[in-house]
N, C-alpha and C positions, 0 to 999 in steps of 0.2 A: 504494500500500500504506500502511496505517496506520503512523504513527510510534510506536514504543514509547518512552515517556519514559525518560530515563536515570535509573537507580537507583544509589544508592551500592553499592559492593561489599559483598556479603553479603546484600543485600536481595532478596527474592523477591516476585513478583506473587502476588496472592491466587489467581489462576487456577492457578498452578503448585502452590501449597500445597494447594488443593482437589483437584487431580489426584492428587497423591501420597497424600492422605488417602483418596480414592476407590479408588485402586489397593490401598492397604493393607487397607481394609475388604473389598473384593471378593475379594482373594486369601486373606485369613485366614478369611473366613466362607463363601466360596462363594456370595456374594450373587448371586441371579438365575440361577444355573446350574441346568441340568436334572440329574436323577439322584437319588441317595439323599440324604435329609436328613442333615445333620451338625450338630455342635454350633455354636452361634452364631446370628446373625440370619439369618432366612430371609424371603424375600418372601412375600406372601400366596398367590401361586400360582407354580409353577415354569413358566417359559416353554418351549414346545415348539419354537420356531423361533429361528434366530439373530437375526432382526429383533427378537423380543421380548426376547432377552437384551441386545441393544444398547440397547433402549428402557429397560430396567431400569438399565443402567449410566449412561445419560444422566440419568435421574431422580436417581440416587444422586449424580452429579457436581453437579447443581443443588443438592441438599440440602447437600453438602459445601461448595460455594461460599457458600451462605447462612450456614452455620455459621462459616466463616472470616471473612466480612464482618460477622458479629455480628447477622445477621437471624435471625428465627425462622421 
């Protein structure tokens, strides 16, 4: 198993921060969910299958990780 480098107390990995950001965006906006549109950001299309919803969330996580790491 990969070794996680020891971090000073209070430090968080970029992946953890990106995951929290993704969860916040997904929960507050309904990102990628099927159903009626609501206020906030919406994907280009609403997925019909759970696999499509999961794909939307994975793409959102990648975008959040890029943002946390300072990439565009």
